[in-house]
N, C-alpha and C positions, 0 to 999 in steps of 0.2 A: 772430407766426406765423399762417399762414392755410391751410396745406394738410396733407394726410396725411403728406407726405414730411418735414414738420417737427414733427408732433405727437409729444409724449412719452408714453410708456406706463409706468404704474406697476401692478405686479401685487401683490395682497395675498393671502397664503396663511395658513393656520392649522395649528397642530399641538397635540399633547398631548390636547386635547379640543375638542368643538364648543362653540358658544355662548360663545366668548370675546369676541365683539363685533367681528368683522371689519367688519360693516356700519357700525357706529357709528364705528369708527376711520377707515374709508374716507370716510364722510360728513364727519367732522370735519376730516380732511386736505383734502378737497375744499373745505370752507368756508374754511379758512385760505388755500388757494391762490387761491380766488375773491376773498377779501378783499384779496389782493395784486395783483389786476387781471388774473388769468388766467381764461380761459373753460375750465370743467371739466365733464366728464360722468363718470358712474360706471356700470359694468355688472356684472352678477352672473352667474356661470356655476355652475349647479347640477348635481351629479353624478348625480341620480336619473334613472330611465328614463322617467318621465312626460314627455309632450310639454310640458306646463305644469302648474302646480298647480291648474288650474281644476276638475278632477274629484276633487281630494284632500279628504278630511275635514279640517276645521280642526284636529282633534286631532293629525293627522299632521304638519302643517306650518304651523300658525297661519293667520293671515289670508291670503286671496288678494287681492292688490292689483291694481287695474285702471288702465291708462294711457289717455290720450286716444285713442290709436289702437286701443283695444279689446284689448290684450294682457292676459291673465291671468298675473300674475307673482308672484315671491317678495316677501314683506313688506319685505325690505331696500330695495326700490325706493321704498317709502314713506319710509324714512329719508332716502334720497338726495334726494327731492323736498322733504321738510320742511326739510332743512338747506340745500340749495342754491337752493331756490325756482326750479328749472328743470325743466320736464316731461321725463319719460323716455318710452321707446317700446318697441315689440316688440324692437328691437335691443339693448336694455339688459338683457335677461334671456334666457339661452340654457341649455337643459338637455341632458344626455346624450341623452335621448330625441329631442329636435329634431335634434341633430347626426347621430345614426345614421339617423333618418328621412330627412333630406336626402341623406345619402350613399347610402342604399339606393334612394331614388327616382331619383337620378342613375344608379345602376348599372342599374336596370330600363330607363331611357331610353337606355342605351348610351353614356353620356357618358364612360365610362372606356375605350372602344375595346377591350373584351375583356380588359383587364388584370385580374390578381388584385387584388381590393379588400381592403386591409389596414388595421389600426389606424394603422400608419405606412407610407405617408404620408397615406392618404386621410382618416382620421378626424382626425388632427392638422391636416391642411391645412384641413379644414372648420372646426375650432375657431379656427385662426389667421385664417381669412377673417372670422369673426365678431368676433375681437379688433379687426381693422382696420376693420370695416364702419362703426362709429359715427364714425370719423374721416374718412371718404371725402369728405364735403362741405366739409371744412376749417373747420368751425364751432368746433372745440375745440382749445385749445393742449395740454391734458393730458387723457388718458383713464386713469381708475383702474379696474382690473379686479379684482373680488373673486372668488376661486376658492372655491366652497363646500366644505364637508366638511373633512376632516383630511388632511394629508400622511401617506401610508402607507396610506390607504384604497384598495382595489382600484379603486373607482369614480373616484378622483381621478387615477389614473396618466396617462391620456391628456391631461388638462388640464395637468398638471405637465410632461409631455413637450412639449406645445405651447408652454408658457412658455419652456422651455429653447431650443427652436428659434427662437422669436421674439426672445429676447435675443441669440442668435447672429446673426440677420438684422439687428437694429436697432443693436446695439452698446451699450456701457455709457453713452454720453452721451444715448441716446434711450430707454433702458428701465432699470427697476430693480425689485427685489423687496423688499417689506416682509413679514416673517414674524411672525405673532402666536403667542406661546407662553404657557404658564402657569408662573409661579414660585410653587409652593404653599408654604404655611406648615404645618409639622408641629408641632402643639401639644405633643405628647409630647416632642419633641426641642427645642422652643423656638426653631426656626430655619427660615429660608427654604431651599429646595432648588433648585439649578440643573440637576440631572441630567435632569429631563424636557425642559428646553429644549435641552440638549446632544443628547439622543437625537432630538428632533424635527428639529433642524438637520442632524443626521447623515443622517436619512432623506431630507431635501431634497437634501443633497449627493450621496447615492447615486443620485438621479434626475438629477444633473447641474446642479442649480440652487444657486448660492451666494446667500443673502440679503444684501442691502446694509444693511438696517435690521432690528433686532429690536424689536418692541413687546412688552414683558413684562407680562402681566396679573398683578396681585398684590393681596393684601389688606393688605400691609404695605410700607412704603418699602424699596426695595432699596439697601443701602449701597454706597458707591463701590467698596469692595474687591470686592464681589460683582459689580458691573458690569464691573470689570476682568477678573474670572474668566470671565464670560460672553463678553466680547469676545475674549479669548484663545482659549478653547476653541471658539468658533463662527466665528472668523476674520472678525470685523467690527470696524469702528472703535469706539473707546470711546464717542465722542459719538453713535454710532448705536445704542447700547443704550438704549432708551426705556422709562421706567417708566409703566405705566398702572394707577393705583390705582382701586379701586372709587369711583364718584362717586354723590352723592345724587340726581342727575338726569342723563340722557343729554345734556342741553343744556349741562352743564359740561365735557363732554369736549373740545370745540374749544379751550377756554381752557387745560385741562390739557395738551393736546398742544402748544399754543403755548408754554406755560411750559417744556416739554421740548425746544422748538425743532425739533419734527418737520418743520414746513414749511421752515425754514431749511436743514436737512440735506438734504431732498429736492431743493430748488432747487440747492444746491451740487453734489449728485451728478449732477443732470441738466444741469449747466452752464447754468442759467437765472438771469437777473438778478433780484434781490429788488427789484422796482420800488418798493415801499412797504411800510410796516408794515401788517399786515392791518387793514382797516377793519371792525371788529366793533361799531360804535356801536349799530346796531339790535339786534344780538344781546344786548349788555350791557343795553340798555334793557328788553328782554323778560325777561332773567334777574332784573333788579332787581324788576320787578313780580311775577314768578313766586315769588320768594323772600320777598316782603314783602306778602302779601295783607292787605287791610283787613277781611276777614271770611271766612266759610265757608258753603258751601251743600252740602246732601246730595242727590245725584241718584242714583236707582236706574237701573241698566243691566239690563234684563230680556232674557235671551237663553238659547239652548240650550247654549252652550259655555263657561259662565262659569268652569268649573274651569281653563280655559286662557285667561288674559287676552290672550295674543297673538292669539287668534281675533278680537279686537275692537281690534287695535293702533291702527289709524288713528282710531277713535272715541275711544279713551282719549287719544291725542295731540291730537285736535281739542278735547277738553275742557280740556286743559292750556293750549293756545293761547288759547282763549276765556276761561278763568279769568284769565289774565294780563291780557288786555285789560280785563276788568271788575274787576280787582284783588281777586278773591276766590279762595280755594282751593276747587276743586271736589272734594269728597270723594265718589268713586264707590262705590256699594254694589252689588255683583254679586248679582243675584237669578235663580235658576234658574226659567225660565218654567213648568216642570212643577209647581213648588211653588205656583203661583198658579192652578192648574186649579180649585181650590175657591174659589168667589166670596168667602166670608167671609174666607178667608186673604188673598185679593187686597186686599180692603178694608183689612184690618188692616195689611198691609205697605206698601201704596202710600200710604195716608193719613199714614204716619209720615214720608214724604219731602217735600223741598222741590220736587222735580221728578222726572220719570221719562222715560227714553228706552227705547223698545222697539226692539231691535236687528234687523238683517236676518238671514236664514237661509233654509233650505230644509226641506221636509217637515213632517209633521203633529205630530211630537213637540213638546209644549209650546205648540201653537197656541191652545188654549183659555185657557191662562194669559196669553198675550199679549193675546187678545181681552178677557179680564176686566180686565187692566191698563188697556186703552184706555177701557173703560166707566167704571171707577172714577175715572180721571184726569179724564174729561169731567164726570162727575156731581159730583165734589168740587172742581172748579175748580183742579186741580193742574196746573201747567205740564207740557205733554206734547210730545214730539218723537218721531216715528216714521220709521224709515228702511227703505225697500224693503218687506220683509215686515211691518215695524213699521207702515208707512203702510197696507198692505193690511189688517192686523189692525184698525186704526182704522176703516177703511171697513166691514169686516164687522160690527164692534161697533155702529157707527152705524146700519147697515141693520137689524140685529136690534132695537135699542133705540128708534130714532127714526123709521124709515121704514116700519115694519110688515112687514118682510120676514123673517118667522119662519124661522129655520134658515138664513139667508143665510150663504154661505161662499165659499171659493175652490175652483175646480175642481181645483186642485192637491191639495187635501185630500179632496175628494169629487167623483168624476166624474159622479155622478147627482143632484147637488144641484138643488133647484128654483129657487133664486135665486143663480146664479153671479155675484155682484157683482164678483168678481175672476176673470178668465178667461184662458185661454191665448191668447197673441197669434197671429194668423192665420198668420204666417210661421213659427211654431214647431210647427204641428200635424202636419206630415208628416216631421219630422226623425227619423233613425235613429241619429245619433251625438250623444253628450252633450257631448263636449269642444269648447270654442270656438264653440258654436252659439247661445248666448244673445244677447240684445240687449246688446252690449258697447261700451264706450267713450263718447266725448263726443257728445252730441246737444243741439241748441238748445232753448230753452224761453222762452216769452213770459209775462210776469207781469201780473196784473190790478191796475189802479190801485186804491189804497186798501188793498191787502192787507198783511199782516205781511211777506210775502216781498219785495215791492217796497220796503218800508221798510227791510228788512235789507240787500238788495243795492244799493239806490240807483240801479238801472237797470232798464228794462223787459225787456231781452234778456240772457239768460244762457246759458251752456253748462255742462252737468254730465255726469259719468260714470255709466254704467249697468252693471248686471249682473243681469238677470232674464229670466224667460220669461213671467210672468203680468202682467196689467195691470188697471187699473180698467175695468170693463165700461160703456162709454158709454151702453148701453141704459138704465141706471138713473140717469144723471147728472141729468136734470131732477127726478126725485123727491128725490134727495139734496139738491140746491140748494134746493128748496122747503122741505125739512125743516131746513135750516140748516148743512149742510156744503158749502162752496163750493170749486170747482176754481179755484185762483188761479194755477196754472202749467200751460200747455198747450204741447205740441210743435206748432209751426206747420205742419209738413208732414203729420203723421199724425193730429193731433187727440187724441193720447194725453194722459191726465191725468198731470201730473208732480208737482203739489203740491195738497194739500187743506188747508183751514183751517176752523175754527169761529170766526167773528168775535166772538160774544158769550162769549168765554172768555179768561182772562188770557193764555194761549198754548197753542194746540192746532194743531200743524202736522205734516203728514206729507209726506214726500218719496219719490217712487218711485225717484229716483236715489240715489247714494251721495255726499253732500256731504263726508264724512270724507276721501275720497281727495284732495281739493284743499286741505285745510287745511295751511298751512305756518307756520313761525315768523314770517316777514315778512308773510304774508297769511293771517291766521286766517280760517276760513270764516264768512261772514256769518250763516248759519243757526245755527251753534254759538254765535257771539257774541250774537245776538239772543235765543236760548233762555236762555243763562246770565244775560243781563241781565234777562230777564223773571222768572226764578227769584229773582234777587237783589232786584229791585224789589218783588216780591210779599212777600218775606220782610221787606224794609225797612218796607213799609206796615203789616205786622203787628207791627213793633217786635221782630222775632225775630233780628236779625242777631247772629251770634256772632263776636267778634273772634278771629282765628286765633292 
C-alpha cells in the first residue's frame, strides 16, 4: 500500500475509567503490525481545551514530550516512539483546543462563506481532517488513532462522532474500533464483573459506534465463559474479546497481545494479509537483558515533581533502556530537590548514591537543592548527569565554587543577579505569549574531540531535541574552561553551549537539550548508556557490585 486511499485506520477508545493503558495497547499493536512488515504510525487526540500540554503543570498531565519538529505533546507519543522507533510530529497529537482554534481562525478569515459554524459538521470535519492528515503522503499502511479520555465524557463526544463519520466514509474493510474497558475484581464477592464493560460499550453504541475488538484490562484471568458473555452482550466476536492482564513491565505488553492474537484479528478484520510472523527478535533480546541483570546500581533522580513519576517518564524509560544495555538494574531513587536545599542534607543523601541525575524543570523552587547536588557530586567524584535545568544548575554550582563568581545564578531565578551565568536567549526577551515560544525541537550540535560526549555518540555531529528559554552565557565561557568545565558540545549556527563536561571526574556531563526524548528500545540514548556504564564501572572498581 502506498497512498491515503489505501491506508487503513484503527481507532482506540477507552471506557469505565482513564489510565487503562490505551497508549501502551496502541504502541504494542503498532509494534506487532510493524513486526509483520507494515509501516505504522500512531496519533493521539486529547479532549482538553489547551492548545497543547506545553503550558500545563506536570502534576496536571505528566511529562510534556517534544518531537523533532518542535511540537509539545502528550507523553503517550513517547511510548509510540520508544516502541516503534519511528519519529512522531505535530500531526501526531491534536487537542480540542487546537481543533476549535483552527475552526475559529477559519471562521474569522471568512472560510465558511457566512454559514453558521457548528460542532457538526465543522468541528467534526476538522477532527477528520487531522485523522487523515498523517496518511496524506502515503508513507503509512496503517494509522492507529488513540482517542483520549473516556467514552461518555462531554469533551470526548465530538471525537466519537468524528470516528462514527469516518467509519461510515471508509467502510468496515478500511477502518475499525478497538475499545479498552475494565473488568474489575470484587474481592468481597470473589469474582470478576462484566457490567462496567457492558455499560461502556452501550455508551459507545449510543454514539453510533460499534467496537470491533474489546481489550479488557483485568487483574485476574478472564475465564472463557465470561468472554462468551462479554461477546454476546457487547455484540463482538468471541475471539475479539482480548484479555489484558497487568504486566511486570510495559515492554511485556506486545508479547501478551501477540499471545492473545490481537494483531492477527486486526489484520483479518481489515482484510490485510499476514505477511509473516512478527519479527520481535530485538525486542526479546532487550527483554532478556532487562529481566536478567548482572548487578544493580542506585541512581538518584533529583527533581521538583518526584511525587508524580510520570513527570519524568522519558527519563525513567531512558534508564530502563540503558540498564538493559549495561546488564544492570537501575534502581531509581526519587529525591525532592527542596529537601537538598540544606548543604549537609545534600551531602548525606547524594554520597549514599552510586550516581545522580539532576532533572529538567522551570522556576526557582528547589533550585538551591539542585545546585547543592551538583556541587556534592563534583566534590565527591560521584557520576553526575544534568539535563536542561540540571545542566544549568551544574554551571551555576561550578561558577560559585570554582570560578569565583560569588552568587552566580540564572536570570530566570533572579533578574538583578550580578553574574547571570545562565541567561535568557536573545530571541526570548520580547515575547508576550508563553505557549509554544521556547526553543523547541531538534537542533544540530558538534562535539569536541576527546570528550566523553563524542566517545558516547561515536560521531562528531548530532541532533537533539530542546525545550528551554535560558542558555549558558558565553560571556563567561573562557573563565569556565580555564577553571576546568569544558564546553564539549556547541550549536554550529548560534554558538550556544549544548554540553558541558568536567574531564578530571569519573563522569560529569550536563546537556542543555533533552536526550531522554530520543531513547528507544532499539536505540537506547548514548548519554544514558555511557552514564550508566560509568556508574557501573566505578562501582565495580570499588568492588561494590551487588548482584540483583
